[in-house]
C-alpha positions in Angstrom: 8.2 14.8 36.9 7.0 11.1 37.4 3.7 9.8 39.3 4.2 7.7 42.5 2.7 4.7 40.5 5.4 5.3 37.7 8.1 5.3 40.6 6.9 2.5 42.4 6.8 0.2 39.0 10.4 1.4 38.2 11.4 0.2 41.4 9.7 -3.1 41.3 7.4 -2.4 44.5 4.8 -5.0 44.0 3.1 -4.2 47.1 3.2 -0.4 46.7 1.7 -0.9 42.9 -1.1 -2.6 43.9 -2.0 -0.6 46.8 -2.1 2.6 44.5 -4.1 0.9 42.0 -6.6 0.2 44.5 -6.9 4.0 44.9 -10.2 5.2 43.2 -9.1 7.9 40.7 -5.6 6.5 39.9 -5.0 6.8 36.3 -2.9 3.8 35.5 -2.4 5.4 31.5 -0.9 8.4 33.0 2.7 9.0 31.8 5.6 11.2 31.3 7.7 12.1 28.3 10.7 10.2 29.4 9.3 7.1 31.3 6.3 6.6 29.7 3.1 4.7 31.8 3.7 2.6 34.7 3.3 -0.2 32.7 6.3 0.6 30.7 8.2 1.7 33.3 8.0 -1.9 34.7 8.8 -3.4 31.4 11.9 -1.1 31.0 13.1 -2.3 34.6 12.5 -6.0 34.0 9.9 -6.4 36.8 7.5 -8.8 35.6 5.6 -9.3 38.8 4.5 -5.4 38.5 3.4 -6.1 34.8 1.2 -8.8 36.3 -0.5 -6.5 38.9 -0.7 -3.6 36.4 -2.5 -5.8 33.7 -5.0 -7.1 36.3 -6.4 -3.6 36.3 -9.2 -2.9 33.8 -8.6 -0.1 31.1 -4.9 -0.4 30.8 -3.5 0.9 27.6 -1.2 -2.0 26.5 -0.3 -0.6 23.1 0.8 3.0 24.5 4.1 4.0 23.0 6.5 6.4 24.5 7.4 9.9 23.3 10.8 9.0 23.2 12.6 9.0 20.0 12.3 5.0 19.9 8.5 5.3 20.7 8.9 1.7 22.2 5.7 0.0 23.3 5.9 -2.2 26.3 5.6 -5.3 23.9 8.3 -4.2 21.4 10.7 -3.3 24.3 9.9 -6.6 26.1 10.6 -8.4 22.6 14.0 -6.3 22.0 15.2 -6.8 25.5 14.7 -10.7 25.6 11.8 -10.4 28.6 10.1 -13.9 27.7 7.7 -13.7 30.7 6.8 -10.3 30.2 6.1 -11.1 26.6 3.9 -13.8 27.4 1.8 -11.5 29.9 1.4 -9.1 27.1 0.4 -11.7 24.7 -2.1 -12.8 26.9 -4.2 -9.5 26.9 -7.2 -9.3 24.6 -6.2 -5.6 23.2 -2.3 -6.5 22.3 -1.5 -5.2 18.6 1.5 -7.5 17.9 1.9 -5.6 14.4 2.5 -2.4 16.3 5.7 -0.6 15.2 7.7 1.6 17.1 9.1 5.0 16.1 11.8 3.2 13.9 9.0 1.0 12.2 10.3 -2.2 13.9 7.7 -4.9 15.1 8.1 -7.0 18.2 8.9 -9.9 15.9 11.4 -8.0 13.8 13.3 -6.8 17.2 12.8 -10.3 18.5 14.3 -11.8 15.4 17.2 -9.2 15.0 18.0 -9.6 18.9 18.3 -13.7 18.4 15.3 -14.0 21.1 14.1 -17.3 19.1 11.8 -18.2 22.2 10.0 -14.8 21.9 9.6 -15.2 17.8 8.1 -18.6 18.6 5.5 -16.8 20.9 4.8 -14.0 18.6 4.3 -16.4 15.8 1.6 -18.6 17.7 
């Protein structure tokens, strides 16, 4: 199953995500085995606006990896898939671990280099 917040994040529904995150007791870090957290779902579906809303909430675990085989974090996924705006948003958080490896031992920098995303490589090296 999924949570309403994860489903809204997957769908890119910024209005619903903002509404749900204002409800007291909503756990933004709750995740599922397949889809990860709401943050991961937003990254996986290329919804930078939703990522921005989620990151505005205190206590968001920006480094949580999925439990799937690849065990990507939001940053490793965004770097691998060339999502420049989302990488920038994640890098602006104090908690981000740019050296975090996925389940295959790959960092965000390695993935950006491998996939040829030179703009993201530059961002990660700054």
